C-alpha positions in Angstrom: -87.5 -177.2 19.9 -85.1 -177.7 16.8 -84.8 -181.4 18.1 -88.4 -182.1 19.0 -89.5 -180.5 15.3 -87.4 -183.7 13.8 -89.5 -185.9 16.0 -92.7 -184.3 15.1 -92.3 -184.1 11.4 -95.0 -185.8 9.5 -92.5 -187.6 7.3 -89.9 -190.4 8.7 -86.5 -188.9 9.6 -83.1 -191.3 8.8 -79.8 -190.0 10.2 -76.7 -191.2 8.7 -74.2 -191.1 10.6 -70.4 -191.5 10.3 -67.3 -190.6 12.6 -67.8 -189.0 16.2 -71.4 -188.5 17.2 -71.8 -186.4 20.2 -73.6 -183.8 22.2 -76.5 -182.0 19.5 -75.5 -185.1 16.9 -76.4 -187.6 19.9 -79.5 -185.4 20.6 -80.5 -185.2 17.0 -80.4 -188.7 16.2 -82.9 -189.9 19.3 -84.9 -187.5 17.8 -84.8 -189.2 14.3 -87.1 -192.1 13.7 -84.3 -194.5 12.2 -80.6 -194.5 12.5 -78.0 -195.7 10.6 -74.3 -195.6 10.4 -70.7 -196.9 9.6 -68.8 -199.2 11.1 -66.3 -196.1 12.1 -69.3 -194.2 13.9 -69.0 -193.7 17.6 -71.4 -192.6 20.1 -71.2 -190.6 23.0 -73.2 -188.4 25.4 -69.8 -186.5 26.9 -71.9 -183.5 28.8 -71.2 -185.1 32.3 -67.2 -184.8 31.4 -67.8 -181.1 31.0 -69.7 -180.7 34.2 -73.2 -180.2 32.2 -76.1 -182.2 31.8 -77.2 -183.1 28.4 -80.0 -180.5 27.9 -81.3 -181.0 24.1 -83.4 -183.8 24.4 -81.1 -187.1 24.5 -81.7 -188.0 28.2 -85.4 -187.7 27.4 -85.7 -190.1 24.6 -82.6 -192.4 24.7 -84.1 -194.6 27.6 -87.0 -195.3 25.3 -84.5 -196.3 22.4 -81.6 -198.4 24.3 -83.4 -199.0 27.4 -82.6 -197.4 31.1 -79.5 -199.3 32.1 -77.5 -198.3 28.7 -78.5 -194.8 28.9 -77.6 -194.1 32.0 -74.4 -196.1 31.4 -74.0 -193.5 28.6 -74.9 -190.3 30.4 -73.0 -191.0 33.4 -69.7 -192.4 31.9 -69.6 -190.4 28.3 -68.2 -193.4 27.0 -67.9 -194.1 23.3 -69.9 -196.7 22.3 -68.6 -197.9 18.8 -71.2 -198.9 16.0 -71.5 -202.7 16.8 -72.1 -202.0 20.5 -74.8 -199.2 18.8 -76.5 -201.8 16.8 -76.3 -204.8 19.7 -78.2 -201.6 21.5 -80.8 -200.7 19.2 -78.9 -197.1 19.4 -78.7 -197.7 15.3 -80.8 -199.8 13.0 -78.2 -201.1 10.9 -74.2 -200.6 10.1 -72.5 -200.2 6.7 -68.7 -200.6 5.8 -68.1 -197.1 4.3 -70.0 -194.0 3.7 -70.9 -194.8 0.3 -72.5 -197.9 1.6 -74.1 -195.9 4.7 -76.0 -193.0 2.1 -76.8 -195.8 -0.6 -78.5 -197.7 2.2 -80.2 -194.8 3.5 -81.7 -193.7 0.3 -83.0 -196.9 -0.5 -84.8 -197.2 2.5 -85.9 -193.8 2.0 -87.5 -194.8 -1.5 -88.6 -197.9 -0.1 -90.7 -195.7 2.5 -91.7 -193.2 -0.1 -93.0 -196.0 -2.3 -95.7 -196.4 0.1 -99.0 -194.5 0.7 -98.1 -191.1 2.2 -101.4 -191.2 4.1 -100.2 -194.5 5.8 -96.7 -193.7 6.5 -97.4 -190.2 8.0 -100.5 -192.3 10.1 -98.0 -194.9 11.4 -95.6 -192.3 12.5 -98.7 -190.1 14.2 -99.6 -193.7 15.9 -96.1 -194.6 17.0 -95.2 -191.1 18.7 -98.6 -191.2 20.4 -98.3 -194.6 21.8 -94.6 -194.0 22.9 -96.5 -191.6 25.6 -99.6 -193.5 26.4 -100.8 -196.9 27.7 -101.4 -200.0 25.3 -105.0 -199.5 25.7 -104.9 -196.0 24.8 -102.7 -196.7 21.8 -105.2 -198.9 20.6 -108.2 -196.8 21.2 -106.0 -193.9 19.1 -105.4 -196.0 16.1 -109.1 -197.4 16.1 -110.3 -193.8 15.9 -107.2 -192.8 13.1 -108.1 -195.5 11.1 -112.3 -195.0 11.1 -111.6 -191.8 9.9 -109.3 -192.7 6.6 -110.2 -196.2 5.9 -112.3 -195.0 2.9 -109.1 -193.1 1.5 -108.0 -193.3 -2.4 -104.8 -195.0 -1.5 -106.7 -197.9 0.2 -108.6 -198.3 -3.0 -105.3 -198.2 -5.1 -103.6 -200.7 -2.7 -106.6 -203.1 -3.1 -106.6 -202.7 -6.8 -102.9 -202.7 -7.7 -103.3 -206.3 -5.4 -106.1 -207.6 -7.6 -104.3 -206.8 -10.8 -100.9 -207.7 -9.9 -98.9 -204.7 -10.1 -97.3 -201.6 -8.3 -99.9 -199.2 -6.3 -99.2 -195.6 -7.6 -100.6 -193.6 -4.5 -101.6 -190.2 -4.3 -101.6 -189.1 -0.9 -105.6 -189.2 -0.9 
């Protein structure tokens, strides 16, 4: 439940990984919205090496992140995937040269996201999560319903005013 709570969190969650990411670390990363790491990071699903089946959500989430074949390779072999391979297969969004650069990059991305309308960011996460488990048609219907109840937000009016006045919008989440 703890890892699913990360996935259900109303705000985007960014994982910043340095070093070995195994077991619960991979479970947590897979529940996050965005994953960043250093060049030294490695990722592995090692439960098969210790006669177990990964049971905290990795097997349920990783296939939609890296694809079925890579997910199965990771789960069956327990091999360590270095950062460059993790990037190549979409397990991470970006690789940084040092821990300092990683944290700076994660904070910059978080600040960029925080600069947008909280309603739009949270709504985007809800729609993305819904769309993960539904057909394209169901996802389109869901987003249409979602937007129809929120198109008159103060944040939208602020965005339009700021655009017309050539200034940065100040969102209130309303």
